[in-house]
GUTISE-590262 format. One line per 3 residues: their letters; for each residue x, y, z of C-alpha. Coordinates in nm, 3 decimals. Layout:
A> X/Y/Z  ... .
//
This chain:
MRS> 0.212/2.707/-1.211  0.527/2.543/-1.345  0.676/2.500/-1.001 .
GNA> 0.353/2.335/-0.889  0.377/2.088/-1.177  0.739/2.016/-1.091 .
IVF> 0.649/1.955/-0.727  0.370/1.715/-0.824  0.609/1.536/-1.062 .
LLL> 0.871/1.499/-0.789  0.613/1.381/-0.537  0.489/1.116/-0.780 .
SMR> 0.850/1.013/-0.842  0.908/0.978/-0.468  0.587/0.776/-0.436 .
SAI> 0.708/0.538/-0.707  1.046/0.512/-0.535  0.886/0.430/-0.199 .
KAR> 0.668/0.161/-0.354  0.976/0.006/-0.522  1.183/-0.031/-0.204 .
WKS> 1.184/-0.407/-0.251  1.395/-0.365/-0.566  1.691/-0.188/-0.407 .
SNP> 1.806/-0.035/-0.083  2.003/0.246/-0.249  1.806/0.575/-0.221 .
LTL> 1.960/0.721/-0.539  1.869/0.413/-0.742  1.516/0.426/-0.607 .
FLY> 1.481/0.796/-0.685  1.610/0.747/-1.039  1.367/0.458/-1.080 .
GLH> 1.086/0.687/-0.965  1.188/0.958/-1.213  1.202/0.706/-1.494 .
SQF> 0.860/0.572/-1.400  0.710/0.919/-1.432  0.898/1.022/-1.748 .
QCL> 0.780/0.712/-1.931  0.420/0.827/-1.883  0.477/1.145/-2.085 .
PIA> 0.485/0.990/-2.436  0.179/0.784/-2.349  -0.012/1.095/-2.239 .
IGQ> 0.097/1.287/-2.550  -0.026/1.005/-2.772  -0.361/0.991/-2.594 .
LSY> -0.409/1.367/-2.617  -0.317/1.357/-2.986  -0.571/1.081/-3.047 .
YYH> -0.854/1.272/-2.882  -0.756/1.598/-3.050  -0.763/1.444/-3.397 .
RWR> -1.086/1.258/-3.321  -1.245/1.586/-3.208  -1.137/1.748/-3.536 .
GQR> -1.274/1.456/-3.737  -0.936/1.358/-3.877  -0.826/1.000/-3.914 .
RRL> -0.471/0.905/-3.823  -0.267/0.670/-4.038  -0.144/0.342/-3.904 .
IEY> 0.234/0.331/-3.857  0.379/0.018/-4.015  0.726/-0.075/-3.897 .
KMP> 0.764/-0.374/-4.128  0.798/-0.329/-4.500  0.564/-0.550/-4.705 .
N> 0.744/-0.823/-4.895 .
//
């Protein structure tokens, strides 16, 4: 199952690289761009799953404040 996930991940990375051919002509740069495009989706998916998990359990998440009140 893990190898199947890795294959899908690499195929999605290659798809992103092909669609970004207008950005560069270097295949390595395009492949790294494709990998980055897929890796950046992981934290988003984790956050969404966490939201639905806590909503299902009836728990309320706290708001994260990055600025300290004056």
